[in-house]
Residue frames as qw, qx, qy, qz and C-alpha x, y, z in Angstrom:
[[0.481, -0.337, 0.517, 0.622, -239.44, -66.71, 103.94],
 [0.444, 0.679, -0.093, -0.578, -239.61, -64.89, 100.62],
 [0.859, 0.283, 0.396, 0.160, -239.54, -66.84, 97.38],
 [0.327, -0.500, 0.407, 0.691, -236.44, -66.08, 95.30],
 [0.608, 0.716, 0.150, -0.309, -237.22, -64.58, 91.90],
 [0.779, 0.544, -0.142, 0.279, -233.74, -64.43, 90.43],
 [0.690, -0.540, 0.060, 0.478, -230.09, -63.93, 91.31],
 [0.356, 0.917, -0.146, 0.105, -227.70, -61.19, 90.28],
 [0.858, -0.196, 0.030, 0.475, -224.00, -62.03, 90.10],
 [0.111, 0.981, -0.137, 0.075, -221.61, -59.11, 90.55],
 [0.709, 0.348, -0.411, 0.455, -217.82, -59.18, 90.41],
 [0.621, -0.505, -0.355, 0.482, -215.89, -58.67, 93.64],
 [0.084, -0.973, -0.072, 0.205, -214.95, -55.19, 94.80],
 [0.129, -0.770, 0.540, 0.314, -211.28, -55.64, 93.99],
 [0.674, 0.461, -0.532, -0.225, -209.56, -57.58, 91.24],
 [0.346, 0.240, -0.883, 0.206, -209.14, -61.18, 92.32],
 [0.402, -0.043, 0.608, -0.684, -212.07, -61.10, 94.81],
 [0.166, 0.264, 0.945, 0.094, -214.75, -63.74, 94.47],
 [0.224, -0.345, -0.462, -0.786, -218.01, -62.85, 92.73],
 [0.222, 0.111, 0.628, -0.737, -220.94, -61.85, 94.92],
 [0.171, -0.353, -0.814, -0.429, -224.37, -63.38, 94.32],
 [0.255, 0.054, 0.352, -0.899, -227.36, -61.25, 95.32],
 [0.020, 0.382, 0.916, 0.122, -230.72, -63.00, 95.56],
 [0.250, -0.056, -0.067, -0.964, -233.75, -60.93, 94.59],
 [0.302, 0.289, 0.832, -0.365, -237.15, -61.92, 96.05],
 [0.169, 0.474, 0.735, 0.455, -240.13, -62.10, 93.69],
 [0.103, -0.851, -0.471, 0.208, -241.87, -59.31, 95.59],
 [0.215, -0.755, 0.138, 0.604, -239.07, -56.88, 94.71],
 [0.452, 0.099, 0.643, 0.611, -238.77, -57.80, 91.05],
 [0.300, 0.705, 0.157, -0.623, -239.79, -55.09, 88.63],
 [0.723, 0.588, 0.310, 0.190, -240.09, -54.67, 84.91],
 [0.551, -0.141, 0.177, 0.803, -237.01, -53.20, 83.28],
 [0.136, 0.467, 0.344, 0.803, -237.32, -49.55, 82.31],
 [0.175, -0.122, 0.275, -0.938, -239.61, -46.85, 83.62],
 [0.104, 0.369, 0.900, -0.206, -242.77, -48.14, 85.31],
 [0.178, -0.241, -0.403, -0.865, -245.98, -46.96, 83.68],
 [0.128, 0.340, 0.736, -0.572, -248.91, -46.05, 85.93],
 [0.074, 0.441, 0.698, 0.560, -252.00, -45.99, 83.73],
 [0.194, -0.819, -0.510, 0.179, -253.98, -43.94, 86.28],
 [0.291, -0.647, 0.071, 0.701, -251.34, -41.21, 86.18],
 [0.223, 0.025, 0.616, 0.755, -251.17, -41.27, 82.39],
 [0.025, -0.651, -0.705, -0.281, -254.96, -40.89, 82.20],
 [0.263, -0.807, -0.330, 0.413, -254.88, -38.02, 84.73],
 [0.252, -0.581, 0.233, 0.738, -252.20, -35.97, 82.96],
 [0.191, 0.083, 0.714, 0.668, -253.49, -36.70, 79.45],
 [0.164, 0.699, 0.656, -0.233, -256.91, -35.17, 80.10],
 [0.171, 0.198, 0.308, 0.915, -258.04, -32.44, 77.79],
 [0.094, 0.589, 0.560, -0.575, -260.46, -29.78, 78.92],
 [0.342, 0.744, 0.458, 0.346, -262.63, -27.78, 76.57],
 [0.330, 0.300, -0.065, 0.893, -261.41, -24.21, 76.07],
 [0.357, -0.639, -0.220, -0.645, -264.57, -22.90, 77.72],
 [0.737, -0.428, -0.483, 0.201, -263.73, -24.61, 81.02],
 [0.442, -0.038, -0.253, 0.860, -261.27, -21.90, 82.06],
 [0.176, -0.370, -0.172, -0.896, -263.94, -19.28, 81.46],
 [0.673, -0.505, -0.424, -0.336, -266.39, -21.18, 83.68],
 [0.749, -0.327, -0.422, 0.392, -263.98, -22.00, 86.51],
 [0.394, -0.077, -0.166, 0.901, -262.57, -18.47, 86.72],
 [0.091, -0.667, -0.475, -0.567, -265.91, -16.66, 86.39],
 [0.506, -0.795, -0.321, 0.097, -266.26, -15.81, 90.10],
 [0.591, -0.365, 0.047, 0.718, -262.71, -14.50, 90.24],
 [0.254, 0.295, 0.384, 0.838, -263.30, -12.30, 87.20],
 [0.256, -0.770, -0.460, -0.361, -266.56, -10.94, 88.62],
 [0.586, -0.692, -0.206, 0.368, -264.83, -10.12, 91.90],
 [0.507, -0.164, 0.188, 0.825, -261.93, -8.37, 90.16],
 [0.087, 0.515, 0.455, 0.721, -264.32, -6.35, 87.96],
 [0.398, -0.814, -0.410, -0.099, -266.26, -5.25, 91.04],
 [0.587, -0.566, -0.045, 0.577, -263.09, -4.09, 92.80],
 [0.411, 0.070, 0.344, 0.841, -261.82, -2.34, 89.68],
 [0.027, -0.672, -0.507, -0.539, -265.11, -0.52, 89.09],
 [0.449, -0.808, -0.329, 0.192, -264.91, 1.03, 92.58],
 [0.480, -0.448, 0.136, 0.742, -261.73, 2.94, 91.70],
 [0.333, 0.841, 0.109, -0.414, -262.20, 6.11, 89.66],
 [0.069, 0.692, -0.576, -0.428, -258.97, 5.81, 87.71],
 [0.258, -0.110, 0.942, 0.186, -259.69, 2.18, 86.78],
 [0.540, 0.511, 0.529, -0.409, -263.24, 2.71, 85.48],
 [0.402, 0.718, -0.275, -0.498, -261.90, 3.90, 82.14],
 [0.084, -0.366, 0.897, 0.231, -260.22, 0.56, 81.45]]
């Protein structure tokens, strides 16, 4: 049996209906507001040096240059 964390009292569906009490187990209780996952904040807040893009895309750039150099009309670019 789950341990009750707190109870929420809601008015009845129609005027004159009795109030409804909803029990909330401790395991389902959350903090009010938007939950904050520190791992996700750390992941999305990372900053890479500007040179990283140059390093990670180097092979792609070399491949594209090789393909481009094989075409006569593209050699002038």
